Structure formats: C-alpha cells, structure tokens
Wavefront OBJ file of the C-alpha trace (Angstrom):
o trace
v 4.361 28.018 -0.850
v 4.111 25.726 2.164
v 7.069 24.005 3.750
v 5.807 20.650 2.422
v 5.430 22.127 -1.064
v 8.961 23.493 -0.956
v 10.303 20.120 0.179
v 8.371 18.392 -2.598
v 10.011 20.651 -5.152
v 13.447 20.357 -3.614
v 13.035 16.662 -2.825
v 14.461 14.844 0.134
v 16.674 12.448 -1.720
v 14.062 9.736 -2.331
v 15.427 8.051 -5.427
v 12.562 5.710 -6.419
v 8.860 5.205 -5.794
v 8.315 3.482 -2.450
v 5.442 1.016 -2.773
v 3.658 -0.059 0.402
v 2.188 -3.555 0.318
v 0.349 -5.713 2.827
v -2.973 -6.905 4.132
v -6.085 -4.743 4.359
v -5.810 -2.800 7.611
v -2.007 -2.809 7.839
v -1.872 0.964 7.299
v -0.746 1.343 3.697
v -2.816 4.474 3.118
v -2.512 6.177 6.507
v 1.180 5.360 6.962
v 1.806 6.161 3.309
v 0.321 9.645 3.614
v 2.342 10.323 6.781
v 5.530 8.984 5.182
v 5.050 11.099 2.058
v 4.597 14.168 4.227
v 7.733 13.327 6.260
v 9.743 12.911 3.057
v 8.164 15.861 1.249
v 7.148 13.743 -1.745
v 3.811 13.011 -3.424
v 1.480 10.353 -2.065
v -0.308 8.175 -4.594
v -2.908 5.473 -4.000
v -3.800 2.809 -6.550
v -7.268 2.341 -5.065
v -8.022 6.082 -5.210
v -6.758 6.305 -8.794
v -8.862 3.302 -9.799
v -11.993 4.695 -8.152
v -11.459 8.042 -9.875
v -10.985 6.399 -13.283
v -13.974 4.063 -12.910
v -16.198 6.624 -11.181
v -17.413 3.929 -8.780
v -16.235 2.384 -5.533
v -14.007 -0.667 -5.397
v -16.924 -2.657 -3.968
v -19.034 -1.584 -6.958
v -16.273 -2.566 -9.409
v -16.004 -5.991 -7.756
v -19.784 -6.457 -7.827
v -20.252 -5.312 -11.414
v -17.119 -6.619 -13.122
v -15.553 -9.185 -10.776
v -12.167 -9.507 -9.149
v -10.264 -10.509 -12.324
v -11.373 -7.307 -14.087
v -10.481 -5.259 -11.005
v -7.001 -6.811 -10.758
v -6.265 -6.115 -14.434
v -7.229 -2.442 -14.033
v -5.246 -2.273 -10.782
v -2.114 -3.442 -12.650
v -2.601 -0.746 -15.294
v -2.994 1.949 -12.656
v 0.035 0.689 -10.713
v 2.277 0.867 -13.792
v 1.049 4.382 -14.570
v 1.695 5.588 -11.004
v 5.162 4.008 -10.903
v 6.075 5.990 -14.013
v 5.410 9.239 -12.148
v 8.719 8.885 -10.307
v 9.732 9.118 -6.658
v 6.911 9.272 -4.151
v 5.040 6.996 -1.777
v 2.534 4.641 -3.364
v -0.127 2.701 -1.495
v -1.477 -0.422 -3.185
v -4.527 -2.553 -2.655
v -3.978 -5.646 -0.527
v -4.020 -8.000 -3.513
v -1.840 -6.007 -5.911
v 1.475 -7.551 -4.853
v 0.197 -11.075 -5.459
v 0.471 -10.685 -9.226
v 3.945 -11.438 -10.588
v 3.611 -8.678 -13.203
v 3.026 -6.134 -10.423
v 5.967 -7.372 -8.343
v 8.163 -7.199 -11.448
v 7.016 -3.651 -12.274
v 7.619 -2.520 -8.698
v 11.081 -4.121 -8.614
v 11.979 -2.487 -11.943
v 10.822 1.015 -10.999
v 10.621 1.230 -7.210
v 11.091 -0.427 -3.854
v 8.447 -2.551 -2.135
v 7.879 -2.303 1.611
v 5.674 -4.838 3.399
v 3.807 -3.362 6.352
v 3.643 -6.590 8.349
v 0.904 -6.786 10.977
v -0.450 -9.573 13.139
v -3.904 -11.048 12.639
v -5.291 -9.603 15.905
v -4.106 -6.119 14.909
v -5.531 -6.414 11.403
v -8.831 -7.775 12.712
v -9.140 -4.880 15.185
v -8.784 -2.462 12.268
v -11.063 -4.090 9.673
v -13.807 -5.801 11.651
v -16.170 -2.828 11.711
v -15.553 -1.662 8.156
v -17.844 -2.585 5.298
v -15.501 -1.214 2.620
v -13.474 -4.422 2.171
v -15.178 -6.508 -0.563
v -13.160 -9.655 0.102
v -14.189 -9.637 3.768
v -17.918 -9.506 3.032
v -18.416 -13.148 3.970
v -20.339 -15.142 6.573
v -17.190 -15.374 8.683
v -14.939 -12.392 7.878
v -12.353 -13.254 10.520
v -11.855 -16.719 9.060
v -11.646 -15.092 5.621
v -9.008 -12.673 6.920
v -6.963 -15.614 8.225
v -7.318 -17.446 4.914
v -6.232 -14.334 3.011
v -3.224 -13.917 5.302
v -2.174 -17.551 4.784
v -2.480 -17.186 1.019
v -0.898 -13.744 0.716
v 1.953 -13.597 3.221
v 4.302 -15.746 1.090
v 3.938 -13.108 -1.632
v 4.356 -10.167 0.749
v 7.543 -11.845 2.030
v 9.014 -11.166 -1.434
v 8.986 -7.415 -0.735
v 12.392 -5.737 -0.642
v 11.810 -4.554 2.932
v 9.458 -5.447 5.783
v 8.491 -3.145 8.643
v 6.540 -4.615 11.539
v 3.457 -2.890 12.906
v 2.370 -3.102 16.530
v -0.800 -1.946 18.303
v 1.124 0.628 20.319
v 2.625 2.320 17.246
v 0.896 5.444 16.043
v 0.722 6.301 12.358
v 3.615 8.717 12.900
v 5.636 5.971 14.633
v 5.111 3.633 11.689
v 6.015 6.327 9.171
v 9.239 6.983 11.105
v 10.012 3.239 11.187
v 9.507 2.964 7.423
v 11.651 6.055 6.817
v 14.407 4.524 8.951
v 14.243 1.288 6.937
v 14.419 3.286 3.703
v 17.456 5.220 4.926
v 19.184 1.957 5.873
v 18.369 0.600 2.397
v 19.908 3.716 0.811
v 16.824 4.971 -1.045
v 16.452 8.057 1.164
v 19.478 10.282 1.678
l 1 2 3 4 5 6 7 8 9 10 11 12 13 14 15 16 17 18 19 20 21 22 23 24 25 26 27 28 29 30 31 32 33 34 35 36 37 38 39 40 41 42 43 44 45 46 47 48 49 50 51 52 53 54 55 56 57 58 59 60 61 62 63 64 65 66 67 68 69 70 71 72 73 74 75 76 77 78 79 80 81 82 83 84 85 86 87 88 89 90 91 92 93 94 95 96 97 98 99 100 101 102 103 104 105 106 107 108 109 110 111 112 113 114 115 116 117 118 119 120 121 122 123 124 125 126 127 128 129 130 131 132 133 134 135 136 137 138 139 140 141 142 143 144 145 146 147 148 149 150 151 152 153 154 155 156 157 158 159 160 161 162 163 164 165 166 167 168 169 170 171 172 173 174 175 176 177 178 179 180 181 182 183 184 185 186 187
C-alpha cells in the first residue's frame, strides 16, 4: 500500500468534509487534489460526479437541459458526496449560490472560499472553452458580472483563503491546510 493509501486509512484528523467554493479558475479542483493528498484523504469533485452520472460534459448538460436542470442535479450530487464523510470536495462555481447547498455544507462540512482577483481568474479561464457560462460575446465582462453577483454568496463561506499569481498549487494547498488547522478541523 502506498504512503498516501496508508494515510487515507489512518486519517490525518480531518473531522468533516472540506468543501472548496469560488469562481471558475480559482483552483478548486487543482488545489483540492493537492490538499487531499497533503491530508491523506479522498478528493471528490461534484462536476466529475455529475459528468459520470449524466455520461455527458457539463457544457452538453447545459445545452441540452439548461442551467436550472444542471443546478438541481448538482445539489443532489453535492448532498451525496457530503454524506461520504471527511475528504476534500470541489464544487462547481455556482453551487454555493443556492441556499440549500450552503445549508447542506454547513450541516455536514466546512466551506472554504478560494478568493482570487479578476485579473488572476481571467488569466486562468480566458483560453478555456470548457466554461459554459463564459461562452459569450464578451467573456471578460461576463466574468466580472459573475464575480459581482457571486462574491456576496462566497463571502458566506466559513473560511476564505486568498490566491495570488505567485502561489503555486502546492502553496495554495498549504495555505488552505493552515487555515483548516487554525479552524480546528485538521489536527
């Protein structure tokens, strides 16, 4: 068994699911995977679980069934993943906007907002075609509009960890782990 596997079995004292929230491009998936490895716990991703269940991409789900359908399925997947116990969970950028999702996360886990500036987010998403909500005539304006609409919801997260262009994925994972230790959810 690998060292990571042994740590996953033994655990590292993570007491609840840690749910990463924030804008597209803030690093929820990449930082989440690195954090899970650091803590020796499972990594789960709502988008991956949704894609696997639907057998189509998120963009295809949006195109075929619309955002409302997608958000309802996202909530179902989030609740199911929270029930799996301690681990690191990455959510889609819009998941934390729904009150039912915030309530479920607060009841079963701890939310962490990966807060990033608009220039940093834009540098990460501008050349990606995998973000359905940014497929507009002016994606940067759309990104700014999404930030203005979403940040008041993200501010409701239990913790916030700021990203910066000079931080590597490992740096961000270490910063989140430090915040979790200070919050008492990692021993």
